[in-house]
MDTraj code that builds the backbone (N, CA, C; nanometers):
import mdtraj as md
import numpy as np

residues = "MET GLN MET LYS GLY ILE ALA GLY THR LEU GLU SER ASN ASP CYS LEU ILE THR VAL GLU THR SER ASP LYS LEU GLU ILE ILE ILE ASN SER PRO VAL ALA TYR LEU TYR GLU ASP GLU ILE LYS LYS THR ILE LEU GLU VAL LEU LYS ASN GLU LYS GLN GLU LYS LEU LYS ILE VAL MET GLU ASP LYS GLY ALA LEU ASP TYR THR ILE ARG ALA ARG LEU ILE VAL ALA ILE ARG ARG MET LYS".split()
xyz = np.array([
    [11.2989, 9.5185, 8.0282],
    [11.2509, 9.5746, 8.1831],
    [11.1289, 9.5418, 8.2301],
    [11.1366, 9.5607, 8.3461],
    [11.0376, 9.6053, 8.3860],
    [11.0221, 9.6961, 8.4865],
    [10.8648, 9.8071, 8.3739],
    [10.8722, 9.9258, 8.4393],
    [10.7401, 9.9116, 8.6122],
    [10.7632, 10.0341, 8.7270],
    [10.6343, 10.0098, 8.8401],
    [10.6171, 10.1390, 8.8564],
    [10.5268, 10.1385, 8.8669],
    [10.4396, 10.2888, 8.8629],
    [10.4076, 10.3193, 8.9884],
    [10.3746, 10.4318, 9.1121],
    [10.2984, 10.3478, 9.2692],
    [10.1885, 10.5355, 9.2366],
    [10.1252, 10.5178, 9.2574],
    [10.0824, 10.6300, 9.3514],
    [9.9746, 10.6577, 9.4459],
    [9.9191, 10.7136, 9.5656],
    [9.8583, 10.7431, 9.6661],
    [9.9121, 10.6940, 9.8254],
    [9.7330, 10.6170, 9.8489],
    [9.8437, 10.6102, 10.0128],
    [9.7218, 10.5383, 10.0434],
    [9.7060, 10.5259, 10.2106],
    [9.5342, 10.3768, 10.2019],
    [9.4979, 10.4648, 10.3545],
    [9.5162, 10.6026, 10.3102],
    [9.3666, 10.6810, 10.4261],
    [9.2659, 10.6665, 10.3598],
    [9.1778, 10.6808, 10.4488],
    [9.0395, 10.7174, 10.3800],
    [9.0501, 10.7963, 10.3032],
    [8.9198, 10.7353, 10.2119],
    [8.9464, 10.8550, 10.0948],
    [9.0435, 10.8514, 10.0652],
    [9.0651, 10.7516, 10.0524],
    [9.1967, 10.6934, 9.8800],
    [9.1944, 10.6288, 9.8349],
    [9.3250, 10.5442, 9.7666],
    [9.3537, 10.4581, 9.6394],
    [9.5276, 10.3947, 9.6803],
    [9.6012, 10.2714, 9.6803],
    [9.7269, 10.3082, 9.5934],
    [9.7427, 10.2323, 9.5429],
    [9.7335, 10.3148, 9.4460],
    [9.7596, 10.2040, 9.2519],
    [9.9393, 10.2087, 9.2410],
    [9.9215, 10.0196, 9.2311],
    [10.0499, 9.9874, 9.1464],
    [10.0699, 9.9590, 9.0121],
    [10.0720, 10.0609, 8.9354],
    [10.1459, 9.9770, 8.7657],
    [10.2315, 9.9204, 8.6943],
    [10.1987, 9.8612, 8.6596],
    [10.3513, 9.7302, 8.5816],
    [10.2992, 9.6747, 8.4630],
    [10.4384, 9.7105, 8.3921],
    [10.4290, 9.6595, 8.2117],
    [10.3616, 9.5378, 8.2451],
    [10.3535, 9.5159, 8.1427],
    [10.2959, 9.3811, 8.0980],
    [10.2885, 9.2854, 8.0052],
    [10.2711, 9.1775, 8.0411],
    [10.2068, 9.1619, 7.8168],
    [10.0193, 9.1056, 7.7846],
    [9.9173, 9.2116, 7.8714],
    [9.8035, 9.2210, 7.8910],
    [9.7339, 9.2963, 7.9040],
    [9.6392, 9.3374, 7.9464],
    [9.5771, 9.4448, 8.0369],
    [9.5207, 9.3221, 8.1776],
    [9.5746, 9.3469, 8.2897],
    [9.4997, 9.2534, 8.4385],
    [9.4562, 9.3731, 8.4734],
    [9.3269, 9.4077, 8.5389],
    [9.2799, 9.5015, 8.6760],
    [9.2890, 9.4511, 8.8314],
    [9.3206, 9.4387, 8.8996],
    [9.3233, 9.3664, 9.0340],
    [9.2866, 9.5413, 9.1630],
    [9.1568, 9.5030, 9.1801],
    [9.0660, 9.5841, 9.2653],
    [9.0527, 9.5112, 9.4364],
    [9.0974, 9.5511, 9.4863],
    [9.0575, 9.5191, 9.6590],
    [8.9942, 9.6415, 9.7629],
    [8.8763, 9.5904, 9.7389],
    [8.7848, 9.7474, 9.8095],
    [8.6589, 9.6259, 9.8748],
    [8.7071, 9.6814, 10.0125],
    [8.5533, 9.6870, 10.1272],
    [8.4565, 9.6984, 10.0302],
    [8.3867, 9.7672, 9.8729],
    [8.2782, 9.8498, 9.8478],
    [8.3402, 9.7953, 9.6556],
    [8.3823, 9.7169, 9.6395],
    [8.3763, 9.5885, 9.5394],
    [8.2677, 9.5830, 9.5040],
    [8.1449, 9.5167, 9.5499],
    [8.0360, 9.4224, 9.5700],
    [7.9490, 9.5733, 9.4941],
    [8.0162, 9.6187, 9.5349],
    [7.8738, 9.7961, 9.4510],
    [7.9366, 9.8485, 9.4372],
    [8.0401, 9.8415, 9.3476],
    [8.1364, 10.0242, 9.2704],
    [8.2082, 9.9460, 9.1352],
    [8.3030, 9.8153, 9.2065],
    [8.3638, 9.7529, 9.0475],
    [8.3780, 9.7426, 8.9248],
    [8.2087, 9.7750, 8.8436],
    [8.2147, 9.8064, 8.7387],
    [8.2607, 9.9571, 8.6884],
    [8.1943, 10.0566, 8.8121],
    [8.2353, 10.1727, 8.7902],
    [8.3805, 10.2147, 8.7576],
    [8.4562, 10.1820, 8.8859],
    [8.5890, 10.1498, 8.9462],
    [8.6823, 10.0984, 8.7773],
    [8.5881, 9.9596, 8.7736],
    [8.7109, 9.9517, 8.5670],
    [8.6642, 10.0305, 8.4847],
    [8.5333, 10.0737, 8.5038],
    [8.4727, 10.1949, 8.3993],
    [8.5820, 10.3109, 8.4011],
    [8.5651, 10.4625, 8.5124],
    [8.7344, 10.5272, 8.5076],
    [8.8462, 10.4627, 8.5295],
    [8.8588, 10.3239, 8.4887],
    [8.9892, 10.2560, 8.5201],
    [9.0442, 10.2426, 8.3031],
    [8.9719, 10.1990, 8.3281],
    [8.9818, 10.1859, 8.1237],
    [8.9570, 10.3201, 8.0731],
    [8.8854, 10.4737, 8.1287],
    [8.9008, 10.5193, 8.0295],
    [9.0495, 10.6640, 7.9973],
    [9.0685, 10.6564, 8.1554],
    [9.2670, 10.6829, 8.1678],
    [9.2739, 10.6263, 8.1320],
    [9.3001, 10.4792, 8.0780],
    [9.3827, 10.3984, 7.9733],
    [9.3498, 10.4518, 7.9175],
    [9.2809, 10.4136, 7.8304],
    [9.2062, 10.4974, 7.6762],
    [9.3630, 10.6430, 7.6549],
    [9.3047, 10.7614, 7.7997],
    [9.3480, 10.8458, 7.7574],
    [9.4898, 10.8946, 7.7635],
    [9.5179, 10.7947, 7.8381],
    [9.6956, 10.8278, 7.8260],
    [9.7029, 10.6819, 7.7252],
    [9.7184, 10.6263, 7.6540],
    [9.7099, 10.5513, 7.5473],
    [9.7775, 10.4206, 7.6013],
    [9.7304, 10.3254, 7.7125],
    [9.7967, 10.2518, 7.7607],
    [9.6636, 10.0955, 7.7266],
    [9.7225, 10.0766, 7.7000],
    [9.6731, 9.8781, 7.6683],
    [9.7598, 9.7365, 7.7116],
    [9.8905, 9.7287, 7.7406],
    [9.8928, 9.6243, 7.7994],
    [9.9754, 9.6101, 7.9745],
    [9.9044, 9.6456, 8.0562],
    [9.9176, 9.6582, 8.2248],
    [9.8848, 9.6198, 8.2996],
    [9.9373, 9.6007, 8.3961],
    [9.9064, 9.4964, 8.5846],
    [9.8415, 9.6691, 8.6524],
    [9.7326, 9.6173, 8.6524],
    [9.6474, 9.7772, 8.7638],
    [9.7125, 9.6886, 8.9188],
    [9.7286, 9.7282, 8.9386],
    [9.6399, 9.7112, 9.1813],
    [9.6372, 9.8103, 9.2534],
    [9.4680, 9.7541, 9.2480],
    [9.4463, 9.9205, 9.3024],
    [9.3502, 9.8565, 9.4173],
    [9.4158, 9.9332, 9.6242],
    [9.3365, 9.9347, 9.6872],
    [9.2899, 9.9730, 9.7306],
    [9.1718, 9.9561, 9.7423],
    [9.0638, 10.0938, 9.7705],
    [9.0224, 10.1154, 9.9262],
    [8.9858, 10.2194, 9.9503],
    [8.9783, 10.2955, 10.0421],
    [8.8809, 10.3647, 10.0598],
    [8.7408, 10.3650, 9.9574],
    [8.6601, 10.4213, 9.9410],
    [8.6219, 10.5829, 9.8887],
    [8.8134, 10.5553, 9.8240],
    [8.8151, 10.6457, 9.6909],
    [8.6602, 10.7063, 9.6161],
    [8.6800, 10.7955, 9.5599],
    [8.5952, 10.9135, 9.4648],
    [8.6775, 10.8831, 9.3523],
    [8.5846, 10.8892, 9.2597],
    [8.6312, 10.9302, 9.0546],
    [8.7437, 10.9774, 9.0906],
    [8.7560, 11.1365, 9.0586],
    [8.8342, 11.2072, 9.0641],
    [8.9511, 11.1872, 9.1077],
    [8.9717, 11.0975, 9.1956],
    [9.0850, 10.9936, 9.3173],
    [9.1231, 10.9284, 9.2484],
    [9.0814, 10.8681, 9.2141],
    [9.1450, 10.7446, 9.0919],
    [9.1958, 10.8131, 9.0126],
    [9.1797, 10.8186, 8.9576],
    [9.1652, 10.8915, 8.8161],
    [9.2869, 10.9364, 8.8084],
    [9.3563, 11.1130, 8.9497],
    [9.4390, 11.1466, 8.9773],
    [9.5772, 11.0324, 8.9617],
    [9.4879, 10.9847, 9.0766],
    [9.6684, 10.7915, 9.1626],
    [9.6704, 10.7176, 9.0046],
    [9.5602, 10.7535, 8.9344],
    [9.6311, 10.6154, 8.8095],
    [9.7484, 10.6760, 8.7224],
    [9.6691, 10.8219, 8.6859],
    [9.7617, 10.9266, 8.6669],
    [9.8729, 10.9100, 8.5951],
    [9.8973, 10.9642, 8.7945],
    [10.0144, 10.9510, 8.8199],
    [10.1198, 10.8475, 8.8133],
    [10.0087, 10.7517, 8.8862],
    [10.1367, 10.6137, 8.8920],
    [10.1671, 10.5841, 8.6868],
    [10.0712, 10.5751, 8.6692],
    [10.1153, 10.5542, 8.4876],
    [10.2256, 10.6488, 8.4509],
    [10.2356, 10.7991, 8.5558],
    [10.3593, 10.8274, 8.4561],
    [10.4758, 10.8371, 8.5473],
    [10.4353, 10.8311, 8.6497],
    [10.5610, 10.7236, 8.6975],
    [10.6968, 10.6474, 8.6592],
    [10.6006, 10.5527, 8.6480],
    [10.6365, 10.4853, 8.5026],
    [10.7701, 10.4733, 8.4618],
    [10.7418, 10.5356, 8.3541],
    [10.8805, 10.6773, 8.2613],
    [10.9661, 10.7179, 8.3221],
])
top = md.Topology()
chain = top.add_chain()
for i, resn in enumerate(residues, 1):
    res = top.add_residue(resn, chain, resSeq=i)
    for name in ("N", "CA", "C"):
        top.add_atom(name, md.element.get_by_symbol(name[0]), res)
traj = md.Trajectory(xyz[None], top)
């Protein structure tokens, strides 16, 4: 059964994160600043996944300039909404 969780908005300084069950880890980041911050964004996502004990998810992030703490909060909520 496919489970899906969504959190966030497409407003400035926010992000919209969609999380779905998957058979592997897949992270897709769509951001106007990906060329500068993609590695840092992925690091933040991986830290949250470790803390939430999640290994196999498809994560799609539509970024509009979200800061680290916003990314963390949105991802945690999206994961918990899956359950």
